[in-house]
PABA-665640 format. One line per 10 residues: their letters; for each residue x, y, z of C-alpha. Coordinates in pm, whole numbers, plus 50000, padded with zeros to 5 digits. Layout:
<pts>
a	X:Y:Z  ...
</pts>
This chain:
<pts>
mnaeslrtvc	85885:05905:44463  85744:05812:44802  85402:05935:44920  85458:05761:45237  85697:06021:45326  85456:06292:45307  85203:06099:45485  85428:06107:45806  85469:06478:45793  85086:06582:45710
rgpvidagdp	84808:06567:45959  84556:06495:45647  84497:06244:45404  84766:06216:45097  84568:06020:44856  84766:05813:44563  84620:05790:44247  84605:05410:44292  84363:05446:44596  83975:05363:44601
qfrdalhgnl	83887:05707:44716  84102:05899:44449  83837:05958:44204  83612:06106:44457  83834:06309:44597  83913:06426:44297  83581:06502:44116  83343:06483:44439  83334:06873:44502  83359:06985:44148
wnrlipdrap	83066:07252:44060  83097:07220:43667  83021:06850:43612  83144:06877:43253  83460:06681:43425  83777:06632:43166  83982:06341:43182  84284:06513:43378  84450:06366:43719  84728:06455:43921
qmivkaaded	84959:06190:44071  84841:06235:44414  84573:06472:44634  84722:06619:44983  84381:06756:45186  84579:07021:45376  84461:07026:45753  84634:07335:45808  84910:07564:45702  85199:07308:45834
divatvtfar	85072:07029:45551  85076:07280:45263  85447:07388:45343  85542:07039:45329  85332:06940:45070  85522:07233:44840  85861:07110:44978  85807:06769:44897  85699:06858:44528  86014:07106:44524
ahglkvvvrg	86246:06798:44627  86103:06572:44392  86075:06758:44104  85693:06810:44077  85434:07080:44021  85151:07180:44230  84844:07301:44178  84589:07432:44456  84156:07384:44476  83980:07622:44673
gghnwcqptl	83598:07526:44628  83608:07351:44337  83354:07631:44188  83586:07728:43854  83384:07692:43531  83648:07538:43317  83869:07277:43613  84178:07443:43612  84254:07278:43915  84275:06976:43719
rnggilidlg	84617:06904:43576  84830:06602:43449  85038:06505:43687  85193:06685:44019  85026:06710:44311  84657:06877:44411  84642:07065:44706  84304:07077:44827  84224:07391:45092  83851:07231:45196
sldkilaidv	83952:07204:45577  84076:07581:45585  83698:07706:45600  83722:07901:45964  83614:08297:46042  83903:08308:46290  83824:08671:46387  83581:08944:46356  83683:09305:46481  83354:09485:46476
aqrraviqpi	83428:09813:46654  83759:09833:46384  83565:09688:46085  83815:09400:46023  83792:09021:45979  84059:08758:45961  83916:08427:45749  84069:08118:45606  84028:08072:45228  83739:07807:45209
lsnrdiqkal	83432:08047:45296  83149:08094:45084  83031:08426:45036  82716:08332:45189  82859:08215:45533  83104:08544:45494  82722:08767:45481  82572:08539:45730  82854:08615:46032  82902:08959:45919
nghglafptg	82562:09089:45838  82429:09028:46245  82695:09284:46372  82559:09577:46119  82853:09460:45910  82894:09334:45514  83108:09259:45244  83162:09306:44897  83173:08913:44849  83059:08763:44459
hcpqvkasgy	82712:08685:44394  82657:08307:44398  82600:08171:44744  82873:07872:44748  83129:08014:44604  83498:08036:44879  83679:08350:44951  83981:08185:44767  83883:08174:44375  83671:08462:44458
flgggmawnp	83939:08730:44566  84231:08552:44328  83983:08565:44016  83968:08947:44107  83593:08962:44300  83296:09074:44104  83107:09191:44416  82759:09264:44527  82722:09687:44517  83069:09694:44291
tvwgygtesv	83011:10050:44189  83000:10174:44550  83189:09893:44758  83466:09816:44458  83536:09466:44382  83593:09264:44675  84005:09240:44625  83966:09585:44706  83857:09549:45060  84129:09259:45108
eaielvtaqg	84388:09449:45296  84661:09172:45336  84706:08766:45310  84922:08501:45461  85027:08270:45164  85275:07970:45136  85552:08062:44821  85746:07845:44586  85989:07803:44822  85798:07726:45086
dliraseten	85820:07961:45338  85510:08121:45517  85499:08505:45493  85229:08785:45532  85174:09004:45207  85060:09349:45216  85114:09707:45013  85373:09687:45259  85561:09351:45310  85603:09158:45000
pdffwaarga	85362:09328:44854  85466:09146:44484  85269:08895:44606  84996:09127:44735  84958:09282:44432  84937:08955:44233  84748:08729:44463  84406:09024:44363  84352:08910:43988  84596:08647:43908
gpgffgivtk	84351:08391:43928  84455:07993:43890  84805:08123:43759  84876:08283:44098  85232:08151:44226  85139:08074:44589  84903:07943:44825  84693:08214:45027  84600:08047:45368  84436:08391:45526
yflklhalpk	84271:08687:45455  84238:09023:45631  83962:09222:45527  83846:09584:45554  83477:09573:45646  83172:09785:45553  82892:09903:45689  82591:09680:45610  82337:09925:45443  82004:09933:45597
aihgsesfyr	81794:09948:45306  81868:09669:45061  81547:09690:44813  81510:09517:44458  81324:09584:44200  81249:09290:43944  81080:09324:43572  81006:09064:43257  81006:09177:42904  80906:08987:42578
ledapaigrw	81213:08867:42423  81200:09027:42093  81225:09381:42339  81535:09286:42493  81746:09500:42243  81513:09806:42282  81531:09746:42690  81944:09723:42673  81976:10020:42484  81759:10220:42712
lgeaaptiap	81897:10112:43001  82244:10176:42859  82134:10553:42840  82017:10568:43152  82307:10368:43353  82491:10713:43361  82222:10881:43556  82134:10619:43798  82289:10624:44137  82594:10404:44198
sveltqflvk	82421:10211:44464  82203:10032:44215  82318:09716:44029  82154:09695:43732  82129:09360:43511  81994:09227:43239  81907:08867:43145  81814:08638:42927  81593:08335:43127  81343:08096:43072
appalaaqaa	80990:08233:43207  80825:08186:43508  80548:07976:43530  80276:08307:43580  80455:08391:43212  80457:08087:43039  80213:08159:42801  80307:08500:42704  80648:08366:42639  80569:08053:42425
aqngwvcmvt	80602:08202:42091  80975:08264:42174  81041:07893:42291  80954:07996:42642  81267:08288:42690  81185:08632:42847  81389:08935:42908  81454:09031:43290  81596:09305:43442  81678:09334:43799
atafedtpea	81761:09641:44005  81947:09601:44384  81959:09957:44556  82227:09925:44881  82081:10236:45061  82077:10361:45428  81667:10418:45402  81381:10272:45230  81298:10645:45096  81671:10674:44930
arralapldg	81639:10335:44796  81303:10378:44610  81418:10682:44491  81738:10526:44335  81527:10243:44192  81267:10520:44031  81462:10528:43725  81373:10201:43632  80991:10275:43605  81041:10444:43293
apvaplsrar	81136:10182:42997  80988:10203:42651  80763:09913:42637  80558:09806:42870  80662:09475:43129  80502:09145:43153  80492:09186:43511  80669:09415:43758  80782:09373:44109  80869:09745:44258
atpldfeqlf	81138:09825:44584  81073:09504:44749  81307:09491:45066  81562:09224:45039  81840:09135:45295  82154:08885:45125  81995:08563:45247  81756:08665:44968  82010:08770:44737  82182:08465:44735
dasgalfpeg	81850:08197:44700  81765:08435:44391  82169:08454:44253  82210:08067:44311  81882:07979:44117  82002:08091:43847  82319:07897:43817  82180:07518:43976  82416:07249:44108  82470:06959:43920
vrsrveatys	82508:07088:43629  82762:07057:43268  82867:07424:43205  83042:07626:42934  83090:07970:43014  83221:08314:42921  83239:08645:43111  83360:08904:42922  83380:09312:42962  83261:09570:42686
nhcpgalmaa	83189:09968:42616  82918:09900:42378  82589:09964:42435  82405:09646:42585  82135:09697:42356  82372:09568:42079  82478:09247:42238  82087:09172:42292  82056:09201:41894  82355:08999:41850
ilplwrsaps	82242:08711:42043  81874:08729:42019  81868:08513:41693  82061:08231:41869  81902:08259:42174  81562:08159:42098  81708:07793:41971  81881:07742:42297  81921:07358:42340  81892:07383:42726
atsvflstif	81611:07572:42929  81869:07629:43215  82080:07869:43020  82114:08233:43081  82261:08534:42923  82356:08794:43179  82457:09160:43124  82563:09378:43416  82529:09773:43360  82776:09964:43558
cgpdvpgpqr	82526:10259:43711  82664:10618:43815  82899:10901:43626  83251:10768:43699  83214:10446:43441  83427:10247:43382  83597:10301:43703  83974:10366:43753  84258:10104:43698  84379:10002:44098
dmarsmtskv	84725:09911:44159  84665:09528:44181  84681:09227:43924  84296:09267:43807  84294:09473:43505  83911:09508:43357  83691:09793:43360  83403:09850:43139  83034:09977:43113  82903:09649:43046
yggpwtmwre	82986:09266:43186  82829:08941:43159  82765:08651:42862  82660:08353:42830  82630:08068:43113  82550:07767:42915  82385:07487:43150  82257:07179:43093  82215:06828:43312  82299:06509:43017
adddqanaaw	82635:06404:42876  82400:06306:42584  82347:06673:42506  82722:06805:42548  82754:06861:42188  82438:07073:42080  82488:07266:42390  82887:07316:42333  82815:07379:41921  82554:07647:42032
hqaviaalkp	82770:07785:42315  83059:07867:42079  82811:08044:41825  82676:08270:42123  83038:08373:42207  83151:08423:41801  82847:08661:41807  82991:08885:42080  83335:08866:42017  83364:09185:41823
fnigyyiget	83201:09334:42165  83440:09237:42386  83712:09412:42551  83842:09187:42785  83749:08843:42972  83709:08779:43375  83964:08531:43422  83704:08346:43732  83435:08283:43455  83572:08198:43100
dtveqpeiva	83731:07875:42937  84104:07909:42985  84147:07566:42879  84016:07576:42567  84078:07920:42486  84455:07972:42642  84441:08287:42467  84212:08452:42676  84419:08459:42944  84650:08750:42814
qaftpekwqr	84301:08917:42741  84205:08916:43118  84471:09179:43169  84616:09483:43049  84912:09424:42837  85143:09606:43138  84971:09440:43415  85022:09117:43210  85381:09140:43167  85388:09239:43532
lcalrdkhdp	85255:08903:43615  85487:08717:43414  85788:08887:43537  85668:08806:43885  85597:08423:43844  85984:08449:43701  86079:08617:43982  85911:08429:44254  85856:08105:44133  86184:08045:43867
drvffdyfdg	86177:07646:43920  85817:07667:43799  85645:07467:44141  85331:07598:44050  85114:07523:43775  85058:07779:43575  84759:07864:43326  84899:07632:43054  85067:07327:43200  84950:07009:43235
lr	84594:07045:43035  84639:06809:42753
</pts>
């Protein structure tokens, strides 16, 4: 294998494992700082689609596998494989077109949730982006797209109308419901096992809600099961425009004294209404005033914009931490989930950790299956985000995290492929899909990547 021959046809850097900049190129943009000891033979920082085509063609000719990195935000590091070539898409970070009149946009894959909204909101438009401000479109769409305002807008993938991608044969093609539909179906939810490299997304946009209002309440930690039961019972009667989440978090400074008996932990409930008038937003949020126990503090129907939503979400998931995550779907009462983990949560070894339980609102929950790889629908979504900063704390946090997910396992009906550990628990991969969709996904991989040019979910991890 001669990397120099690949350098002659690539505009972007081709970095060998022995190069001084290799380690930084491999690890520098990884969100999770819990980094396993896996590495490719070389890294290609693609400058454009031609670099991607050239690299896939080179890999096929030399019997090498390819793995693709978007923003480096996947929690279990599936872009780190032993051997092969890592194609880093970090330079493909542009908005290529916004058609305000037709409510359409074309973007490259490495555009963040925050940047997409920032570009659109000034035009009175929005898109069902994900919640973490730094997450890029590539992994977000491939994972299925757990979006803001999900019960109204649907998942992010439902507003993707077409893609352009490079296939395992090195062809640059377009895919939609009518063109190359196998690729379009799989790209919307296959996660890190997708058998292609998406270079463009063609988006259907939505009108920006004119009144985004949020409420936030804090309760004692021991009240979390009662609050969860109440929210679960109320959710079908709450407007679908409300995004409702129950958290376990460390108390803000103003409530620290009141939370001291529970090691500083509290239950937080946030509700965000995406409406067109302040009156409608306040009406939508009003049912959240009827909690069965008195809150420690409450902020009602505060006007918000997407910048503020991203700031709040980003604060829950800080940069530079070591992380373990398991995001699951459940149709059980949210209060039962809280009761199951409460004895463990009081002794959480890291104050940075978060438990979240998103409770989907409206009468039509769970939602119907869509014609895409993304499969899971449920009444509740969430799990533990175990986060800490020091390597010396790895063992304590890993053991505690395992205890929490074991307590939740009886309630799970499936997993979110983009936010769970499919490396240490490979059996989770199939459980992120319905059996029928998993079978179809495997068959499509056999059909469109028979030579296994792309690493699948399991290769190169040991």
